[in-house]
C-alpha positions as CSV (number, residue, x, y, z in Angstrom):
1,M,-146.4,-26.7,136.1
2,E,-145.8,-30.2,134.1
3,G,-149.3,-32.4,133.7
4,V,-151.2,-29.4,134.0
5,S,-153.2,-28.0,131.0
6,V,-152.6,-24.4,130.8
7,R,-155.4,-21.8,129.6
8,K,-153.7,-19.7,126.5
9,T,-153.7,-16.4,128.4
10,K,-152.9,-13.3,125.8
11,K,-154.1,-9.9,127.9
12,I,-154.4,-9.7,131.3
13,C,-156.9,-6.9,132.9
14,V,-155.1,-5.3,136.2
15,F,-157.0,-3.5,139.0
16,C,-155.3,-1.7,141.0
17,G,-155.3,1.6,143.3
18,A,-154.5,4.9,142.0
19,N,-152.1,6.2,145.0
20,S,-148.9,4.1,145.4
21,G,-150.2,3.1,149.1
22,K,-148.0,3.3,152.5
23,D,-145.9,0.3,151.9
24,V,-142.8,0.7,149.4
25,A,-143.4,-2.9,148.7
26,F,-146.9,-2.2,146.6
27,V,-144.9,-0.1,144.3
28,N,-142.4,-2.8,144.2
29,A,-144.7,-5.7,143.6
30,A,-146.5,-2.9,140.8
31,F,-143.5,-3.0,138.9
32,H,-142.3,-6.5,139.2
33,L,-145.9,-8.0,138.2
34,G,-145.6,-6.2,135.1
35,E,-142.3,-7.3,134.6
36,V,-143.5,-11.0,134.8
37,L,-146.7,-9.8,132.0
38,G,-143.7,-8.5,129.9
39,K,-141.8,-11.6,129.8
40,R,-144.7,-14.2,129.9
41,K,-145.7,-11.9,126.2
42,I,-148.6,-11.0,128.1
43,D,-150.4,-7.6,127.5
44,L,-152.5,-5.3,129.6
45,V,-155.4,-4.0,130.2
46,Y,-156.0,-1.5,133.3
47,G,-157.9,1.2,133.9
48,G,-155.8,3.8,131.9
49,G,-153.7,6.8,133.4
50,K,-150.3,6.8,135.2
51,L,-151.2,7.5,138.9
52,G,-150.3,5.0,141.5
53,L,-149.9,1.1,141.5
54,M,-151.8,1.2,138.3
55,G,-148.8,3.6,136.6
56,C,-146.3,1.2,137.9
57,V,-147.7,-2.2,136.2
58,S,-148.4,-0.4,132.9
59,T,-144.8,1.3,132.7
60,A,-143.3,-1.7,133.6
61,V,-145.5,-3.9,131.3
62,A,-144.6,-1.3,128.2
63,Q,-140.9,-1.3,128.8
64,H,-140.6,-5.6,128.1
65,E,-142.6,-4.0,124.9
66,R,-146.1,-5.7,125.6
67,Q,-149.3,-3.9,124.7
68,V,-151.1,-1.7,126.5
69,L,-154.6,-0.9,126.9
70,G,-155.9,2.0,129.2
71,I,-159.9,1.9,129.5
72,I,-160.8,5.2,131.0
73,P,-163.7,6.7,131.8
74,S,-163.7,10.5,129.9
75,A,-164.6,12.2,133.0
76,F,-161.3,11.0,134.1
77,T,-159.6,12.6,131.1
78,V,-160.9,16.2,131.6
79,N,-157.7,18.6,133.1
80,N,-155.4,15.9,132.5
81,L,-156.8,14.3,136.3
82,V,-154.9,10.8,135.9
83,G,-152.2,11.0,133.5
84,E,-151.3,10.2,130.5
85,T,-151.7,6.6,129.5
86,C,-149.2,4.1,129.0
87,G,-149.6,2.5,125.9
88,K,-153.5,3.0,123.9
89,E,-156.4,4.2,125.1
90,I,-160.1,4.1,124.6
91,K,-162.3,6.4,126.4
92,V,-166.2,5.4,127.3
93,A,-169.0,7.2,129.1
94,T,-169.6,5.4,132.3
95,M,-167.5,3.1,134.7
96,Q,-170.3,0.1,133.8
97,E,-169.2,0.5,130.0
98,R,-165.6,0.5,131.3
99,L,-165.8,-3.0,133.2
100,V,-167.9,-4.5,130.5
101,M,-165.0,-3.6,128.1
102,M,-162.4,-5.1,130.6
103,M,-164.0,-7.7,131.1
104,E,-164.7,-8.8,127.2
105,L,-160.7,-8.1,126.1
106,S,-159.6,-10.2,128.8
107,D,-158.5,-13.6,129.5
108,A,-158.1,-13.2,133.4
109,F,-157.7,-11.0,136.0
110,I,-155.9,-9.9,139.0
111,A,-156.2,-7.2,141.6
112,L,-153.1,-5.3,143.3
113,P,-153.5,-3.6,146.5
114,G,-156.0,-0.5,145.6
115,G,-159.4,0.7,147.4
116,F,-163.0,0.9,147.0
117,G,-162.5,1.4,142.9
118,T,-160.2,-1.5,143.2
119,L,-162.6,-3.9,145.1
120,E,-165.8,-2.8,143.3
121,E,-164.0,-4.1,140.2
122,L,-163.1,-7.5,141.6
123,F,-166.5,-8.4,143.2
124,Q,-168.0,-7.8,140.3
125,M,-166.0,-9.4,138.3
126,I,-166.3,-12.4,141.0
127,S,-169.9,-12.2,141.0
128,W,-170.6,-12.2,137.3
129,A,-168.1,-15.5,137.4
130,Q,-170.5,-16.9,139.8
131,L,-173.8,-16.1,137.5
132,N,-171.8,-17.7,134.5
133,I,-171.6,-14.1,132.3
134,H,-167.8,-15.4,132.2
135,N,-165.2,-17.9,132.8
136,K,-161.7,-16.6,133.5
137,P,-160.2,-16.7,136.2
138,I,-159.9,-13.9,139.1
139,G,-156.9,-13.9,141.6
140,V,-155.6,-11.3,144.1
141,L,-151.6,-10.6,144.6
142,N,-151.6,-11.0,148.6
143,I,-148.7,-8.3,148.6
144,N,-147.4,-8.3,152.6
145,G,-150.9,-10.3,153.5
146,F,-152.9,-7.1,152.3
147,F,-155.7,-8.7,151.5
148,N,-155.4,-11.3,154.2
149,G,-158.9,-9.5,155.7
150,L,-160.4,-9.4,152.6
151,L,-160.1,-13.5,152.1
152,S,-161.1,-14.3,155.9
153,F,-164.3,-12.3,155.1
154,V,-164.7,-14.5,152.3
155,D,-164.3,-17.8,154.0
156,H,-166.6,-16.8,156.8
157,A,-169.2,-15.8,155.0
158,V,-168.9,-19.4,153.4
159,K,-168.9,-20.8,156.6
160,Q,-172.2,-18.6,157.0
161,E,-173.7,-20.3,154.3
162,F,-173.9,-17.1,151.8
163,I,-171.6,-18.0,149.3
164,T,-170.6,-21.8,148.3
165,P,-167.5,-23.3,148.6
166,R,-167.9,-23.7,144.8
167,A,-168.1,-20.0,144.6
168,R,-165.3,-19.6,147.4
169,K,-163.1,-21.4,144.2
170,I,-163.6,-18.4,141.9
171,L,-160.9,-16.3,143.9
172,I,-157.6,-17.4,144.0
173,S,-154.9,-15.9,145.6
174,A,-151.0,-15.9,146.0
175,T,-148.3,-14.0,147.3
176,T,-145.7,-13.9,144.1
177,A,-146.9,-12.5,140.8
178,D,-145.4,-15.7,139.0
179,E,-147.2,-18.0,141.6
180,L,-150.3,-16.2,140.9
181,V,-150.1,-16.3,137.2
182,D,-149.2,-19.5,137.5
183,K,-152.6,-20.2,138.9
184,L,-154.4,-17.9,136.5
185,Q,-153.6,-20.3,133.5
186,A,-154.0,-23.6,135.7
187,F,-157.7,-22.7,136.4
188,R,-160.5,-24.6,135.8
189,F,-163.9,-23.1,135.8
190,E,-166.4,-25.0,137.8
191,S,-169.8,-23.5,137.0
192,D,-172.9,-24.1,139.2
193,P,-175.3,-27.1,137.5
194,A,-178.2,-24.2,138.0
195,L,-176.7,-21.3,137.5
196,S,-175.0,-21.8,133.9
197,K,-178.9,-22.5,133.2
198,L,-178.7,-18.5,132.9
199,K,-179.0,-17.3,129.4
200,W,-177.0,-13.6,129.2
201,S,-177.9,-13.0,125.2
202,P,-178.0,-9.3,124.9
203,S,-181.7,-9.7,123.1
204,S,-183.4,-12.0,125.9
205,S,-186.0,-10.6,127.1
206,Q,-186.2,-13.2,130.3
207,K,-184.1,-15.1,132.1
208,E,-185.0,-18.5,132.9
209,K,-186.4,-19.0,135.6
210,L,-184.7,-21.7,138.4
211,D,-186.0,-23.2,141.0
212,L,-183.6,-22.3,143.8
213,T,-181.8,-20.0,146.4
214,L,-179.3,-17.8,144.9
215,R,-176.7,-17.1,147.6
216,L,-175.4,-13.5,146.0
């Protein structure tokens, strides 16, 4: 990445399925992503447990002697529902608290194939970036075209003017782990001038009134 300024990336949060999926390529890609993070000396933040792709990526990172942090709702730990977290574990009360902590503790976000939970986490981070709550890069690892339909839908929403071209740039995609991490590290956040006026201080009782139509 000669000539490109690289952002410091010490911890990446990975969203992915608690299932392994139909295609063995998903499992292989999850292990490989963990290996790439480990070799680049990047620590992992994830949803905890050892099921499915979550277990694959966390195991691979730990095998390369990098730190693994699982953030998990207490409800999931009852009767060992999701298995033992590979590394340090933080228990939280709610799903929302989990996602906020993931955002605060991570420098970037990657989504692997997964279901509704993975998609919720991915789009929550995208919408928070659009609203200038954070400015961290977000990408999907598009293994065997898994995210093709989703990316096409997002582009369709841009054409229909529900998502702005500027906001579309928030979502990065790549087909290999190395390429995706490179793109995340080269990412430069471009905030909407109007949305950048929003103040998200916990002590704020009111948000600034904006004279615009929010395309959310």
